[in-house]
C-alpha positions, 0 to 999 in steps of 0.5 A: 339368814339375811342379816336381819338378826344383826339389825335386831341385835343393834336395836337395844343400843339404838332404842336407848337414844331413840325410843320411838325407832321402828325397824321394818322387816318387809317381805313374805317367807319364800314358799320353798322355804316354808315348805322345807322349814316352815317359819323357823327363821321368822319365828327365831327373829321374833323370839330374838326381838322379844328376848332383847326387849325390842319387840315393840320397835320391830314392825313385821310386814309379812308380804311383798311390797310394791315398789311405790310402797 
């Protein structure tokens, strides 16, 4: 993983004080990883957010961003 799960695990405590916080996760899964594992990692992150009740505080940008974005 890339440590994104650590940010998701921290969200419940943050949301207690800042319920409108949004954790943006940007970037598409690398094509080689998709060929080997599909979206297993991304799916596990989404499930983690759901299980912690913070799925509405996570925004998934499943694409590469331009520098100015």
